[in-house]
Every structure is written in structure tokens, then in C-alpha cells.
N, C-alpha and C positions, 0 to 999 in steps of 0.2 A: 508767170514763169515763161521765159522763152530760152529754150536751148538750141543753139544752132551748129550744125555740123557742116563745114564748108571744105569740099574737095579733100576729104580725109583719106590718107593712106597710112596703114600701120604695117610694120615689118618687124619680125622677131626671128633671129638666128637664120637670116636669109630666105625666111619664108613670109609670103604676103598674108597677113591675118585679116585686114579690112582693106577693101579697094574701092576708090573713087566714091566715097560716102559724103552725099550732100542733103540735108534735110533740115526742117525745123520742127521743134516739138513744143507745142503750147498746151495740150490737153491736160486735164487734171490727172487721168489715170492712163498711162501708157504701158502696154505689155510688149515684151520681145520674147519670141520663140524662134526655134530652129534646130537642127540637128547638132550633136556634139561636135565641137570643133568648128562651128560656123562663125565664131567671132562675138558671141553674146556677151561673155564676160569681158572681153576687151572693150567692147562698145560701152559698156557701163563704167568702166574704170576710167575711160577718158572725160567722163562727164565732171568728175571733180578733181582732175589732174593726178590721179594715181598712175596713169599712163599718159604719156605725150606722143602724139602722132608724128611719124617720119616727116609728112608734109600736110599741110591743110592747117585749118583754125577751128578751135571749139570755143564757142562764147555762151556763158550762163548769165543771163540778164544783162548782157553787155560787157561782162568780164571775161577776158581771155585767159584760158587755163595755164597758158605759157607763163604769163606776166603777173596773173592775179590769183595764183593758186590758193594762198592762205585766205583771201577774202572769199573765195568760192567754197572752201571747206567749211567756213562758218555758215554758209547758206544750204550746202548739200550734206545730208547725213546718209552715211553708207552702211548697209547692214549686210554682212558677209555670209555666205552660205553655211560656213562652219562658225558658230558663235565663239569657240574657243580661239578663233583668230583675233577677237577683239575684247575678250574678257582676260584681264591680267591679275586681278586681286582675288583672294579666296573667299571673301565673303561678298553678297550680293550687293548690300549698300555701300561697302567700301568701293567696289569697283565702279559704280555709277557716280559716286561723289568725286573719285579720282579724275573721272573724266570731265568733270566741271570745274576743276581747280583753277585753270587759267582764265576761265570766263567768269566765274562766280568766286571772289575771293573770301567772302563771309561763309565759315562753316555752317551755320545754322540755316543760311539761304540754300547752301548746296544740299543738306539734309532734306530740306523741305522740297527742293526741285526734284530730288531723286524720288521721294515718296510719291509726289504727284504724278511722275511718269509710271512707276509701278501700278499705283492705284488705277491710272488710265487704262492699263492692261489687264487689270483684275488680278494681279499677282503681288499686291502689297505684302501679303502673309510670307513672301519668300524674303523679305528684306534682310533677316538676320541668319538666313540659310547659307551654309558652305556651297560654293559652286559645284564641287565635285559630287555632292549629294543629289544634284538636280537631274532630271531626266533631260534628254537632248531637247525636247520641245520646250521645256521650262527655261533652259539656258538660251534657247532662241528668243524667247519672250523677254528674259533679262536683258539680252544684247540689244534688242529693239528698244527697251525702256532706257537703256543708257544713251541711245542715240536720240530718242524723243526728248530726253532731259535737256539736250543742248539747243532745243527749240529750232531746228533747221527749217528752211522754207521748202525744200525739196527732199524726198526720200528716195534712195536708191536701194533696191533689193536683188540680191543674187540668190535665186532658188529659195524663197523664205519658207516655203512648206514642205521641204524634203524631209525634215526631222520631226514633223508634227504627226501626231496621231489624228483621227478623223475628228475628235472632239476639239483639240486644240487648232487644227486646221480651220474648222468652222468658226472658231473664236477669232482666229487671225483675220479671216475674211470680214467678219463684222467689225473688228477694230479698223481694218484698212478703209471701210466704208466710211466709218466716222471721223477718221483723221482729216484735219483742215489742210495739212500740206499736200502739194502735188507729189505724185509717185511715179517712178519708172521701175518696172519689175520684170526681171528675167526669171522664166519659170517653164518647167515642162508640164505644169497643172493647167491643161486646157480648160477645165471647168473654171478655174480662177481667171483665165484670159477672157472668159465670156463676161466678166464683170468690168472690163476695161473700157475706156473710151475710144481708144485706138490700138492697134496690134501691128507691130512690124515683125516680118519674118526674114531672118538672115539666113542665107545658104552660101556655102563656099566663100565667105567674106564679103558678100554683097548683099544689098537691100533687094530681096526677091519679091516681097510682097508688102503692101502698106495700105491698110484699110480698117473697116469695121471689124470687130471680133469675130462674128459669124463667118464673114468672107474669108478672114485671115486663117482661123483655124481649119476651115474646109479646105483652103489652098495647101495648107501644111500637111494635112492628112493625105491630099492627093499627089503631093509632090515630094515629101519628105519622110514618108513612113516605109 
């Protein structure tokens, strides 16, 4: 995996969100931290073309988000902070299978792929449940299963542990360790950041620190708390 940001500027409603951002990401686990409003969510939405910068270029394995967005979205799975933003069907299995409809035309194979993703996360028992009966943490795991079922090469997470209790949060960290995909994770969970290979600190729309987890979280505590 290689994600390249080249001279990125992002502006929204006349306000600069990200300024002069240039870096390459190739590590397996990359964490992003920073104060609220620092540009973290904007940063990760640039990776799969959910947002397009005002100027500059973003490439994912050589594909440009401006011209190759569809190909990139097949490579990059995005897990939103609020699972309700990506769950659309009332039943768990229906929702995951619907997300596979364009990629896997055969219904039997779709059902199998959905069950495999749920099983991978230890929540296969939820497959016949109504979404509205699930806890926030269970919905988060179902949303992740829906993304995993599409078999992306890169996973992007926006605050993945905010709705998880301690038990589910620990389970998520275990699953994250075992996943074969590369991952980019925005989180305020500094303990989770300690498990990353590299951590970026964004502040006021700029890259303020870039380094190993311990140094990055120490810098964050000293300058952003």
C-alpha cells in the first residue's frame, strides 16, 4: 500500500481545513490524532475520494482520486464513526449482502461472504437480528463486517472505538491486529494509537508531528491538551 498526499489544500465555506500537506504513507497501521477541528476526518475522506482537495493530488497505489475514484473505492473500505451512516437494511444479513450485490452477483456466494465476515469478527450469531435491536457496539461491528465482506486492501476507520464498551473495544483491538489489510485510523483513543506503526498529529489543519506512537502521543499531550 502506498498513499501519497502531494501539496494538498482543502477549503470549505471559505475556511482552510488542510494546508500544504505532503506525505507518503506505506506502513501497515497508521494512526491519526489531533484536537477537534484539526482536519482529521477531512484527511481520511480524501483517501478514497469522498472529498476532493482544492489543489494538489492524492494517489492510492498509483491511482488518482480525481480520475480513478471508482477503482480506489474498490481498494479502500471506509468505516464511519456512526454505523447508522452505512447500514441501510433492517436485517444484519440483508444489509451486508446488499453491499455485495454489484461485486458478487450470485446470491449464494453473497450469503457465504457475509457469513464469513461476521464470523471473522465473532458476531455470526447476529446475522438474523434486526439492526435496531443491536447495541451501538454491535452495530459498529456489523458495519465493519459489511466493509470486510467487500475484501478491500486498505481499511480506513473514523473513531472506531467511540461506541464500544471496554469488552468490545478490546475485541476490536484484537481483530485489528489480526486483519491482513493495511489500516488508517483516526481516534482519540491514545491506548489504541500505541499499537500503531506510525502516528500523525494534525493541528490547525497542518501536520504538526509525524513519528513513532510513543513520541507522537507524548507530543500530542504536551501541545494539544
